[in-house]
Kinemage of the C-alpha trace (Angstrom):
@kinemage 1
@onewidth
@group {chain A} dominant
@subgroup {mainchain}
@vectorlist {calphas} color= white
{ca unk a 1} P 95.965 -68.843 186.965
{ca unk a 2} L 97.798 -71.396 188.992
{ca unk a 3} L 99.250 -70.122 192.276
{ca unk a 4} L 101.589 -72.118 194.777
{ca unk a 5} L 101.521 -70.788 198.249
{ca unk a 6} L 104.686 -72.186 200.183
{ca unk a 7} L 104.068 -72.173 203.715
{ca unk a 8} L 100.497 -72.865 205.034
{ca unk a 9} L 100.755 -70.508 208.494
{ca unk a 10} L 98.618 -67.224 208.880
{ca unk a 11} L 99.682 -65.362 205.881
{ca unk a 12} L 99.767 -68.404 203.413
{ca unk a 13} L 96.661 -69.925 204.349
{ca unk a 14} L 94.736 -66.447 204.448
{ca unk a 15} L 96.352 -65.244 201.308
{ca unk a 16} L 95.823 -68.688 199.313
{ca unk a 17} L 92.314 -68.827 200.224
{ca unk a 18} L 91.550 -65.474 199.350
{ca unk a 19} L 93.243 -66.090 195.455
{ca unk a 20} L 91.184 -69.212 195.225
{ca unk a 21} L 88.121 -67.185 196.230
{ca unk a 22} L 88.851 -64.671 193.533
{ca unk a 23} L 89.262 -67.660 191.044
{ca unk a 24} L 92.742 -68.836 190.730
{ca unk a 25} L 93.675 -72.367 190.840
{ca unk a 26} L 95.551 -72.184 194.507
{ca unk a 27} L 97.809 -75.338 196.012
{ca unk a 28} L 98.950 -74.415 199.761
{ca unk a 29} L 102.100 -76.524 200.390
{ca unk a 30} L 103.515 -77.013 203.914
{ca unk a 31} L 106.464 -79.311 205.405
{ca unk a 32} L 104.155 -80.281 208.520
{ca unk a 33} L 101.951 -83.381 207.706
{ca unk a 34} L 99.790 -83.209 210.245
{ca unk a 35} L 98.768 -79.444 209.383
{ca unk a 36} L 97.894 -80.704 205.811
{ca unk a 37} L 96.091 -83.502 206.783
{ca unk a 38} L 93.978 -81.219 209.172
{ca unk a 39} L 93.372 -78.879 206.321
{ca unk a 40} L 92.590 -81.330 203.951
{ca unk a 41} L 89.935 -82.182 206.479
{ca unk a 42} L 88.660 -78.505 206.851
{ca unk a 43} L 90.188 -78.159 210.525
{ca unk a 44} L 92.125 -74.587 210.763
{ca unk a 45} L 95.493 -74.281 212.351
{ca unk a 46} L 94.482 -70.771 213.285
{ca unk a 47} L 91.646 -68.791 214.556
{ca unk a 48} L 90.768 -66.061 211.965
{ca unk a 49} L 86.985 -64.886 211.662
{ca unk a 50} L 85.879 -66.257 208.455
{ca unk a 51} L 88.522 -68.292 207.621
{ca unk a 52} L 86.996 -71.906 207.892
{ca unk a 53} L 84.181 -70.918 205.901
{ca unk a 54} L 86.074 -69.521 203.126
{ca unk a 55} L 88.943 -72.513 203.014
{ca unk a 56} L 85.935 -75.086 203.041
{ca unk a 57} L 83.848 -73.461 200.252
{ca unk a 58} L 86.637 -73.196 197.750
{ca unk a 59} L 88.099 -76.371 198.700
{ca unk a 60} L 85.162 -77.986 197.792
{ca unk a 61} L 84.636 -76.091 194.739
{ca unk a 62} L 88.346 -77.699 193.590
{ca unk a 63} L 90.134 -74.028 193.715
{ca unk a 64} L 91.834 -74.659 196.622
{ca unk a 65} L 94.037 -77.986 197.412
{ca unk a 66} L 96.768 -78.883 200.106
{ca unk a 67} L 99.990 -80.865 199.517
{ca unk a 68} L 103.227 -81.760 201.361
{ca unk a 69} L 105.219 -82.133 197.968
{ca unk a 70} L 106.529 -78.897 196.778
{ca unk a 71} L 107.530 -80.143 193.434
{ca unk a 72} L 103.906 -81.362 192.784
{ca unk a 73} L 102.933 -78.115 194.221
{ca unk a 74} L 104.587 -75.601 192.307
{ca unk a 75} L 104.417 -77.707 188.522
{ca unk a 76} L 102.496 -75.614 186.251
{ca unk a 77} L 102.077 -72.812 188.572
{ca unk a 78} L 103.045 -69.251 187.301
{ca unk a 79} L 103.496 -67.247 190.484
{ca unk a 80} L 105.006 -69.227 193.848
{ca unk a 81} L 104.682 -67.166 196.792
{ca unk a 82} L 107.115 -67.907 199.807
{ca unk a 83} L 104.861 -67.292 202.992
{ca unk a 84} L 107.064 -69.133 205.733
{ca unk a 85} L 107.969 -67.763 209.022
{ca unk a 86} L 110.516 -65.341 209.542
{ca unk a 87} L 110.985 -65.269 213.486
{ca unk a 88} L 113.388 -63.520 215.583
{ca unk a 89} L 116.865 -65.518 215.129
{ca unk a 90} L 117.443 -66.634 218.656
{ca unk a 91} L 120.511 -64.586 220.094
{ca unk a 92} L 120.987 -61.639 218.061
{ca unk a 93} L 117.350 -60.306 216.705
{ca unk a 94} L 117.822 -60.806 213.305
{ca unk a 95} L 115.278 -62.125 211.321
{ca unk a 96} L 115.792 -66.114 210.654
{ca unk a 97} L 115.698 -66.418 206.893
{ca unk a 98} L 116.806 -69.988 206.939
{ca unk a 99} L 112.913 -71.384 205.893
{ca unk a 100} L 112.804 -68.387 203.029
{ca unk a 101} L 116.204 -69.745 201.807
{ca unk a 102} L 115.352 -73.403 202.348
{ca unk a 103} L 112.275 -72.943 200.018
{ca unk a 104} L 114.343 -70.958 197.556
{ca unk a 105} L 116.973 -73.662 197.220
{ca unk a 106} L 113.966 -76.756 196.842
{ca unk a 107} L 112.065 -74.504 193.872
{ca unk a 108} L 115.612 -74.335 192.402
{ca unk a 109} L 115.977 -78.091 192.568
{ca unk a 110} L 112.199 -78.771 191.075
{ca unk a 111} L 110.992 -75.862 189.154
{ca unk a 112} L 110.290 -77.201 185.727
{ca unk a 113} L 108.276 -73.981 184.315
{ca unk a 114} L 108.488 -70.495 183.645
{ca unk a 115} L 107.691 -68.982 187.287
{ca unk a 116} L 107.721 -65.655 189.168
{ca unk a 117} L 108.996 -66.356 192.796
{ca unk a 118} L 107.214 -64.056 195.309
{ca unk a 119} L 108.447 -63.084 198.680
{ca unk a 120} L 105.134 -62.865 200.595
{ca unk a 121} L 107.152 -63.223 204.270
{ca unk a 122} L 108.126 -60.301 206.134
{ca unk a 123} L 111.941 -60.439 204.990
{ca unk a 124} L 115.044 -57.591 205.488
{ca unk a 125} L 116.337 -55.333 202.295
{ca unk a 126} L 118.043 -57.482 200.681
{ca unk a 127} L 116.474 -61.029 200.746
{ca unk a 128} L 115.138 -60.906 197.338
{ca unk a 129} L 118.591 -60.478 195.842
{ca unk a 130} L 119.756 -63.613 197.538
{ca unk a 131} L 116.947 -65.791 196.538
{ca unk a 132} L 117.480 -64.661 193.291
{ca unk a 133} L 121.306 -65.744 193.694
{ca unk a 134} L 119.852 -69.279 194.883
{ca unk a 135} L 117.623 -69.822 191.975
{ca unk a 136} L 120.359 -68.633 189.585
{ca unk a 137} L 123.266 -70.916 190.969
{ca unk a 138} L 120.315 -73.886 190.598
{ca unk a 139} L 121.177 -73.717 187.316
{ca unk a 140} L 117.493 -73.584 185.886
{ca unk a 141} L 116.556 -74.201 182.262
{ca unk a 142} L 113.261 -72.237 182.815
{ca unk a 143} L 112.667 -68.333 183.213
{ca unk a 144} L 112.124 -67.119 186.673
{ca unk a 145} L 112.236 -63.639 188.157
{ca unk a 146} L 111.959 -62.603 191.691
{ca unk a 147} L 109.658 -59.983 193.153
{ca unk a 148} L 108.643 -58.914 196.668
{ca unk a 149} L 104.790 -58.846 197.662
{ca unk a 150} L 104.506 -58.076 201.448
{ca unk a 151} L 101.273 -58.664 203.245
{ca unk a 152} L 99.682 -55.851 205.044
{ca unk a 153} L 97.190 -58.286 206.951
{ca unk a 154} L 95.595 -57.388 210.811
{ca unk a 155} L 95.072 -60.199 212.532
{ca unk a 156} L 91.196 -60.548 213.062
{ca unk a 157} L 90.403 -58.722 210.323
{ca unk a 158} L 92.719 -60.672 207.658
{ca unk a 159} L 90.242 -61.286 204.935
{ca unk a 160} L 88.502 -58.037 204.815
{ca unk a 161} L 92.181 -56.519 204.537
{ca unk a 162} L 93.238 -58.874 201.679
{ca unk a 163} L 90.040 -58.490 199.563
{ca unk a 164} L 89.938 -54.265 200.411
{ca unk a 165} L 93.539 -53.721 200.806
{ca unk a 166} L 94.754 -50.057 201.243
{ca unk a 167} L 97.085 -50.837 198.382
{ca unk a 168} L 99.139 -53.646 196.663
{ca unk a 169} L 102.890 -53.116 197.107
{ca unk a 170} L 104.839 -55.234 194.301
{ca unk a 171} L 108.694 -54.693 194.149
{ca unk a 172} L 110.183 -55.959 190.562
{ca unk a 173} L 112.011 -54.257 187.985
{ca unk a 174} L 111.149 -56.953 185.599
{ca unk a 175} L 108.468 -56.390 182.853
{ca unk a 176} L 107.231 -60.128 182.880
{ca unk a 177} L 106.840 -60.317 186.419
{ca unk a 178} L 105.144 -57.115 186.520
{ca unk a 179} L 102.693 -58.734 184.010
{ca unk a 180} L 102.251 -61.842 186.138
{ca unk a 181} L 101.882 -60.207 189.308
{ca unk a 182} L 98.962 -57.646 187.754
{ca unk a 183} L 97.036 -60.765 186.443
{ca unk a 184} L 97.596 -62.162 189.747
{ca unk a 185} L 95.641 -59.194 191.555
{ca unk a 186} L 93.217 -58.492 188.498
{ca unk a 187} L 90.405 -59.399 190.493
{ca unk a 188} L 91.082 -56.601 192.872
{ca unk a 189} L 90.704 -54.116 189.918
{ca unk a 190} L 87.087 -53.946 190.405
{ca unk a 191} L 87.618 -52.548 193.610
{ca unk a 192} L 90.100 -50.060 192.281
{ca unk a 193} L 92.785 -51.429 194.739
{ca unk a 194} L 95.692 -48.982 194.289
{ca unk a 195} L 99.064 -51.467 193.085
{ca unk a 196} L 102.168 -49.795 193.763
{ca unk a 197} L 104.886 -50.786 191.849
{ca unk a 198} L 108.456 -50.145 193.216
{ca unk a 199} L 112.319 -51.634 193.229
{ca unk a 200} L 112.196 -54.825 195.040
{ca unk a 201} L 114.475 -53.538 198.026
{ca unk a 202} L 111.965 -50.607 198.557
{ca unk a 203} L 109.214 -53.400 199.009
{ca unk a 204} L 110.942 -55.097 201.265
{ca unk a 205} L 111.589 -51.841 203.411
{ca unk a 206} L 108.184 -50.631 202.738
{ca unk a 207} L 106.726 -53.397 205.204
{ca unk a 208} L 109.059 -52.958 207.744
{ca unk a 209} L 108.665 -49.224 207.886
{ca unk a 210} L 104.967 -49.309 207.879
{ca unk a 211} L 105.046 -51.713 210.806
{ca unk a 212} L 107.478 -49.742 212.663
{ca unk a 213} L 105.645 -46.200 212.267
{ca unk a 214} L 102.504 -47.995 213.740
{ca unk a 215} L 104.315 -49.102 216.275
{ca unk a 216} L 105.471 -45.482 217.158
{ca unk a 217} L 101.870 -44.282 217.094
{ca unk a 218} L 100.664 -46.891 219.683
{ca unk a 219} L 103.856 -46.093 221.956
{ca unk a 220} L 103.493 -42.313 221.529
{ca unk a 221} L 99.845 -42.348 222.702
{ca unk a 222} L 100.825 -44.924 225.590
{ca unk a 223} L 103.357 -42.457 226.838
{ca unk a 224} L 100.713 -39.525 226.516
{ca unk a 225} L 98.368 -41.424 228.631
{ca unk a 226} L 101.132 -41.787 231.338
{ca unk a 227} L 101.562 -38.185 231.225
{ca unk a 228} L 97.668 -37.612 231.144
{ca unk a 229} L 97.228 -39.259 234.445
{ca unk a 230} L 100.224 -37.042 236.006
{ca unk a 231} L 98.351 -33.795 234.821
{ca unk a 232} L 94.800 -34.656 235.334
{ca unk a 233} L 93.767 -35.073 231.331
{ca unk a 234} L 92.093 -37.653 229.696
{ca unk a 235} L 94.055 -39.505 226.886
{ca unk a 236} L 90.754 -40.512 224.742
{ca unk a 237} L 89.834 -36.935 224.626
{ca unk a 238} L 93.543 -35.911 223.592
{ca unk a 239} L 93.683 -39.150 221.219
{ca unk a 240} L 90.667 -37.626 219.313
{ca unk a 241} L 92.148 -34.236 219.354
{ca unk a 242} L 95.169 -35.150 217.500
{ca unk a 243} L 93.530 -38.010 215.616
{ca unk a 244} L 91.281 -35.705 213.510
{ca unk a 245} L 94.139 -34.092 212.199
{ca unk a 246} L 94.274 -35.437 208.697
{ca unk a 247} L 98.065 -35.482 208.777
{ca unk a 248} L 98.210 -37.731 212.060
{ca unk a 249} L 95.107 -39.999 211.552
{ca unk a 250} L 93.002 -41.567 214.529
{ca unk a 251} L 93.904 -45.245 213.886
{ca unk a 252} L 96.343 -46.807 216.194
{ca unk a 253} L 96.231 -43.831 218.756
{ca unk a 254} L 94.195 -46.389 221.539
{ca unk a 255} L 96.228 -46.100 224.564
{ca unk a 256} L 96.578 -49.571 226.587
{ca unk a 257} L 99.209 -52.186 227.498
{ca unk a 258} L 101.438 -52.068 224.653
{ca unk a 259} L 101.748 -53.827 221.659
{ca unk a 260} L 102.244 -57.614 220.758
{ca unk a 261} L 101.481 -60.302 218.415
{ca unk a 262} L 103.486 -61.886 215.542
{ca unk a 263} L 104.609 -58.465 213.518
{ca unk a 264} L 105.361 -55.625 215.727
{ca unk a 265} L 107.625 -56.981 217.865
{ca unk a 266} L 109.709 -58.584 215.694
{ca unk a 267} L 109.608 -56.627 212.709
{ca unk a 268} L 110.930 -53.358 214.840
{ca unk a 269} L 113.710 -55.585 216.211
{ca unk a 270} L 114.553 -56.785 212.630
{ca unk a 271} L 114.493 -53.319 211.407
{ca unk a 272} L 117.168 -52.367 214.203
{ca unk a 273} L 119.226 -54.996 213.150
{ca unk a 274} L 119.165 -53.922 209.475
{ca unk a 275} L 119.719 -50.213 210.534
{ca unk a 276} L 122.832 -51.305 212.519
{ca unk a 277} L 124.147 -53.672 209.615
{ca unk a 278} L 123.953 -50.526 207.369
{ca unk a 279} L 124.867 -47.818 209.890
{ca unk a 280} L 122.094 -45.957 209.798
{ca unk a 281} L 120.585 -46.095 213.295
{ca unk a 282} L 116.814 -45.893 213.771
{ca unk a 283} L 116.944 -44.302 217.012
{ca unk a 284} L 113.086 -43.426 217.355
{ca unk a 285} L 112.698 -47.045 216.344
{ca unk a 286} L 115.018 -48.080 219.098
{ca unk a 287} L 113.162 -45.899 221.868
{ca unk a 288} L 110.016 -47.340 220.909
{ca unk a 289} L 111.190 -51.053 221.611
{ca unk a 290} L 112.873 -50.307 224.602
{ca unk a 291} L 109.263 -48.491 225.971
{ca unk a 292} L 107.161 -50.875 224.721
{ca unk a 293} L 108.927 -53.880 226.705
{ca unk a 294} L 108.925 -51.790 229.819
{ca unk a 295} L 105.374 -51.107 229.379
{ca unk a 296} L 103.880 -54.535 229.578
{ca unk a 297} L 105.362 -54.808 233.044
{ca unk a 298} L 104.306 -51.245 234.227
{ca unk a 299} L 100.883 -52.594 233.652
{ca unk a 300} L 101.164 -55.477 235.984
{ca unk a 301} L 102.636 -53.133 238.666
{ca unk a 302} L 99.369 -50.906 238.080
{ca unk a 303} L 97.097 -53.762 238.999
{ca unk a 304} L 99.640 -54.359 241.894
{ca unk a 305} L 98.715 -50.751 243.057
{ca unk a 306} L 95.241 -51.383 242.644
{ca unk a 307} L 95.566 -54.538 245.002
{ca unk a 308} L 96.963 -52.155 247.301
{ca unk a 309} L 100.685 -51.852 246.727
{ca unk a 310} L 103.297 -54.617 246.897
{ca unk a 311} L 103.066 -56.074 250.445
{ca unk a 312} L 99.080 -55.917 250.384
{ca unk a 313} L 99.035 -57.459 247.012
{ca unk a 314} L 100.749 -60.934 248.325
{ca unk a 315} L 98.331 -63.739 248.567
{ca unk a 316} L 95.740 -61.992 246.864
{ca unk a 317} L 93.948 -62.920 243.427
{ca unk a 318} L 93.798 -61.169 240.113
{ca unk a 319} L 91.389 -62.456 237.473
{ca unk a 320} L 92.839 -61.457 233.804
{ca unk a 321} L 89.922 -61.303 231.262
{ca unk a 322} L 91.513 -61.881 227.703
{ca unk a 323} L 95.183 -63.150 227.031
{ca unk a 324} L 95.699 -62.772 223.180
{ca unk a 325} L 97.456 -59.707 222.111
{ca unk a 326} L 94.299 -58.523 220.850
{ca unk a 327} L 90.631 -59.475 220.260
{ca unk a 328} L 89.659 -62.054 217.436
{ca unk a 329} L 92.758 -64.151 217.097
{ca unk a 330} L 94.000 -66.620 219.496
{ca unk a 331} L 97.601 -65.684 218.731
{ca unk a 332} L 100.185 -65.152 222.126
{ca unk a 333} L 103.132 -64.159 220.591
{ca unk a 334} L 104.391 -61.190 222.966
{ca unk a 335} L 101.009 -60.794 224.335
{ca unk a 336} L 101.288 -58.158 227.114
{ca unk a 337} L 99.376 -60.554 229.257
{ca unk a 338} L 102.506 -62.553 229.399
{ca unk a 339} L 104.220 -60.090 231.150
{ca unk a 340} L 101.436 -58.889 233.282
{ca unk a 341} L 100.642 -62.496 234.727
{ca unk a 342} L 104.423 -62.999 235.428
{ca unk a 343} L 104.633 -59.451 237.027
{ca unk a 344} L 101.702 -60.588 239.363
{ca unk a 345} L 103.063 -64.347 239.961
{ca unk a 346} L 106.583 -62.433 240.920
{ca unk a 347} L 104.713 -60.531 243.670
{ca unk a 348} L 102.717 -63.343 245.076
{ca unk a 349} L 99.483 -62.587 243.397
{ca unk a 350} L 97.572 -65.663 242.565
{ca unk a 351} L 96.372 -65.442 238.990
{ca unk a 352} L 93.424 -66.826 237.218
{ca unk a 353} L 92.591 -66.031 233.561
{ca unk a 354} L 89.933 -66.495 230.729
{ca unk a 355} L 90.019 -65.922 227.153
{ca unk a 356} L 87.389 -66.962 224.114
{ca unk a 357} L 90.071 -68.351 222.023
{ca unk a 358} L 93.300 -68.060 223.205
{ca unk a 359} L 93.914 -70.150 226.268
{ca unk a 360} L 95.171 -73.700 224.555
{ca unk a 361} L 98.309 -71.303 223.382
{ca unk a 362} L 98.450 -69.556 226.727
{ca unk a 363} L 98.630 -72.668 229.038
{ca unk a 364} L 102.441 -73.363 228.376
{ca unk a 365} L 103.081 -69.464 228.368
{ca unk a 366} L 101.760 -69.189 231.714
{ca unk a 367} L 101.830 -72.572 233.634
{ca unk a 368} L 101.367 -70.715 236.833
{ca unk a 369} L 97.943 -69.175 236.008
{ca unk a 370} L 94.867 -70.879 236.397
{ca unk a 371} L 93.024 -71.055 233.405
{ca unk a 372} L 88.914 -70.687 233.727
{ca unk a 373} L 85.990 -71.901 231.679
{ca unk a 374} L 84.387 -68.571 231.786
{ca unk a 375} L 85.053 -64.718 232.695
{ca unk a 376} L 82.680 -65.043 235.929
{ca unk a 377} L 84.782 -68.109 236.651
{ca unk a 378} L 87.615 -66.389 236.520
{ca unk a 379} L 86.297 -63.447 238.442
{ca unk a 380} L 84.956 -65.856 241.573
{ca unk a 381} L 87.098 -64.608 244.687
{ca unk a 382} L 89.124 -62.190 243.147
{ca unk a 383} L 90.349 -59.022 244.659
{ca unk a 384} L 90.861 -57.242 241.273
{ca unk a 385} L 89.529 -57.922 237.717
{ca unk a 386} L 91.843 -57.059 234.889
{ca unk a 387} L 90.645 -56.350 231.457
{ca unk a 388} L 93.455 -56.877 229.236
{ca unk a 389} L 92.392 -57.631 225.744
{ca unk a 390} L 89.119 -55.894 224.941
{ca unk a 391} L 86.972 -58.669 223.438
{ca unk a 392} L 83.296 -58.056 222.748
{ca unk a 393} L 82.329 -60.388 225.467
{ca unk a 394} L 84.166 -58.041 227.819
{ca unk a 395} L 82.788 -54.817 226.695
{ca unk a 396} L 79.146 -55.251 228.979
{ca unk a 397} L 79.943 -57.790 231.702
{ca unk a 398} L 76.778 -58.196 234.217
{ca unk a 399} L 78.676 -55.464 236.955
{ca unk a 400} L 76.276 -56.192 239.453
{ca unk a 401} L 77.225 -59.886 238.813
{ca unk a 402} L 80.940 -59.300 238.940
{ca unk a 403} L 80.564 -57.311 242.250
{ca unk a 404} L 78.781 -60.218 243.845
{ca unk a 405} L 81.447 -62.700 242.847
{ca unk a 406} L 84.506 -60.954 243.963
{ca unk a 407} L 86.003 -60.460 247.052
{ca unk a 408} L 86.963 -56.877 246.716
{ca unk a 409} L 85.285 -54.768 243.934
{ca unk a 410} L 88.257 -53.617 242.087
{ca unk a 411} L 88.376 -53.237 238.048
{ca unk a 412} L 91.194 -52.452 236.179
{ca unk a 413} L 90.567 -51.564 232.384
{ca unk a 414} L 93.927 -51.511 230.775
{ca unk a 415} L 91.666 -51.106 227.352
{ca unk a 416} L 89.490 -48.118 228.679
{ca unk a 417} L 86.490 -50.155 227.948
{ca unk a 418} L 84.021 -48.425 230.477
{ca unk a 419} L 83.164 -45.344 231.289
{ca unk a 420} L 84.636 -44.756 234.810
{ca unk a 421} L 81.760 -42.230 236.324
{ca unk a 422} L 79.477 -45.440 235.412
{ca unk a 423} L 81.884 -48.334 237.009
{ca unk a 424} L 82.616 -46.273 240.266
{ca unk a 425} L 78.864 -45.794 240.851
{ca unk a 426} L 77.972 -49.243 241.095
{ca unk a 427} L 80.377 -49.244 243.864
{ca unk a 428} L 84.128 -50.324 242.294
{ca unk a 429} L 87.464 -48.954 242.742
{ca unk a 430} L 88.223 -48.358 239.069
{ca unk a 431} L 91.207 -47.512 237.513
{ca unk a 432} L 91.877 -47.238 233.846
{ca unk a 433} L 94.895 -45.850 231.039
{ca unk a 434} L 95.328 -42.302 230.924
{ca unk a 435} L 92.005 -41.085 232.528
{ca unk a 436} L 91.768 -39.247 235.416
C-alpha cells in the first residue's frame, strides 16, 4: 500500500519510517526544501535513538522517499496522513490549526484518486469535521473519507512505541475508511496490538485526555514530594507504595522539576481552551497547568537556597547538567531547564551547562548561559552542580573528580538519581526532591 505522510517533523518522520519498515511504500512530504534535501542525504532534523538507521535502511530499499511536491507525493496513496505542527496559538493558547487546514486545502486541489485523509497531528475536537468540510467544498471527483489516528509516541522511545503500541486509536464511522486503516496497521496484528475504533470526535479527545491525565500524575507526585520534604517522608517510597496499586500504576510517578516537551504543555492548554469553548471547565487540568508552571521557577529557587540564599547566591556559579526536557532527545520545548536557568540568572548567579544532545537548540533560548563541551567542564569552579535531566551520562559521575573540580561540594539532584547517604558520605552538601 502507498502511504503519504504530509509533514516530516517528529511525528511524521517517525511514523513514515516505521510504516516503511512494515513494508508499505511511504512518501514523506514537507514544504521545507532544506529539510527534504537533508533527509535525502540521510541527515536527520531531530535526535531520536534508532531513527537515522531506520530512515537510511528503508530509503535504501526504496520503500521510503521524500519530496516537497504534495501533488506528486499523494498521487496513488490510499492513506494520506496529516502530521504537521499544531503549536499553541500566540495570544490565546488555542491550538494553531492553520497548517492542518492549509494541507487539507492543498489536498482538495490536487487529489486524483480515492483516499482516506487521516489527521495524525494532535488536534482539538471537531478538527476532522472542518477538514471534511474543506475537502467537500473543494469539489473532489474521487471518493474520500476523513479519519483521526492520534499518535502516542514518547520522545526517546518513539520507534518502540510505534512498533509495540499499547493501543491504536482510529476515529471514523466510515466502513471503507475502517478497512483501509485496518490494512495500514495489519503488520501490527502479529504483535496483537489492540485497535480501538471510535467516532472521530472521541478519537480526537482521547489524545488530549491521555496527555492531560499523565500531566496530572506528574504534577500530583511533585506536590506529594513537596509535602514529603515538609513532613520528613521519602517521595520515592510514597511513589512505589501507591504505584503498586493496579488502579494507579507506577508510570509517571517520578518526582522532578515539572513536565515540559512538545506535547504536555501545549496539549493541556489546548484542552483547557476547548473546555472553555464548550462551557465544560476542566478545573483539575487548569490547576495542573498553573502548578507545573510555578514549579519550574521553584526549582531554580531550590538551587539558590542550596547556594546559601538569595543574598549569598549572587556572584556564585551553578552548573546545570542536562537541558532537554527528558533524556534521549534534543527537544528543548518548554524544558524546565529554561525557567531554572532564568531564575538563577535573575538572581545574579553565573550559569554553565552541558547536555549530550540539546545544546544547539538551547543556546538561543539561554543566551546568558555558558555552554560547555562536557559535564566536567561545566562543573569546573562551580559552587553547585545541578542535575536537571537524568541522562545516563550523569547517573555515574566520578564524584571524587566532581568534588575536586568544584569551588564548593554542593549537589542539587532534581531527578533523585543518587543515593543521599552515599553522596553525603563523600563530603557533599546534597539536596534532592521529596526526600529527607
